[in-house]
C-alpha distance (Angstrom), angle and dihedral (degrees) to the residues before:
residue distance angle dihedral
M1 . . .
A2 3.84 . .
K3 3.85 116.1 .
K4 3.75 114.0 -105.6
Q5 3.82 112.1 -106.9
K6 3.75 117.4 -122.8
F7 3.86 115.4 -129.4
P8 3.85 93.6 6.1
Y9 3.83 95.1 178.9
L10 3.79 95.6 44.8
V11 3.88 100.5 113.8
G12 3.75 109.2 76.6
S13 3.86 96.5 18.4
K14 3.75 119.7 132.6
W15 3.78 124.8 -136.3
T16 3.79 139.7 -173.8
A17 3.79 118.9 -145.9
Q18 3.80 115.0 -139.0
R19 3.82 89.2 -140.0
N20 3.81 127.5 31.5
V21 3.79 115.6 -87.3
D22 3.81 110.5 -158.3
G23 3.80 87.9 -21.4
W24 3.84 95.9 -51.9
R25 3.85 136.1 95.8
H26 3.81 103.0 -175.9
F27 3.75 118.8 78.0
Q28 3.79 140.4 165.9
V29 3.76 128.2 -153.3
V30 3.86 108.5 -123.6
N31 3.75 100.4 168.4
R32 3.77 142.6 17.4
K33 3.82 135.5 -161.1
N34 3.76 132.1 -173.3
Q35 3.80 118.7 -141.5
G36 3.78 111.2 -177.5
K37 3.77 107.2 -58.4
W38 3.76 93.7 -14.8
V39 3.84 130.3 89.9
Y40 3.74 120.3 -154.0
A41 3.83 127.0 -161.4
E42 3.83 123.7 -154.6
M43 3.76 106.7 -137.8
V44 3.84 124.7 -156.8
A45 3.77 125.8 -171.8
A46 3.71 111.6 -113.9
C47 3.88 93.9 -134.4
D48 3.83 98.5 36.2
P49 3.82 118.7 38.8
N50 3.86 88.4 -169.8
V51 3.85 89.5 69.8
R52 3.79 105.0 81.5
F53 3.78 136.1 143.0
W54 3.81 141.1 162.2
L55 3.81 118.6 -111.2
N56 3.80 134.0 -176.5
A57 3.78 101.5 -103.6
K58 3.77 90.8 -138.9
L59 3.89 88.4 69.2
L60 3.89 87.7 65.1
Q61 3.80 87.1 69.5
D62 3.83 90.8 61.8
G63 3.82 106.3 97.8
F64 3.79 90.6 -162.0
Q65 3.78 90.3 63.9
W66 3.90 107.1 26.6
Q67 3.80 139.6 23.0
A68 3.75 122.4 -161.4
G69 3.76 114.8 -111.8
W70 3.79 127.2 14.4
Q71 3.78 107.9 -59.7
S72 3.81 127.3 -168.9
L73 3.82 118.3 -127.1
Q74 3.85 87.4 -106.6
E75 3.78 92.4 52.9
M76 3.76 90.9 49.0
Q77 3.73 92.9 52.5
Q78 3.77 91.8 51.2
L79 3.79 89.9 49.9
S80 3.79 92.1 51.3
K81 3.83 90.3 50.7
G82 3.69 90.6 50.7
E83 3.81 95.4 -122.3
């Protein structure tokens, strides 16, 4: 039986950083790589394709750092208040 892939829908997913990263909040995953038991995502800023970095995909599950989808500042404030 084939081993289940971690984070199968990673590439193409969109994320909002809770704090600015190199001046931007909205990112998209354009690539992934597996290194041993770790999965890494290559993040690219939505408004500046020159801003890119690799991130351990497990960090995307941390709601204090990242939110799935592209959120407005107002939406992020509502999420942090638990409304």
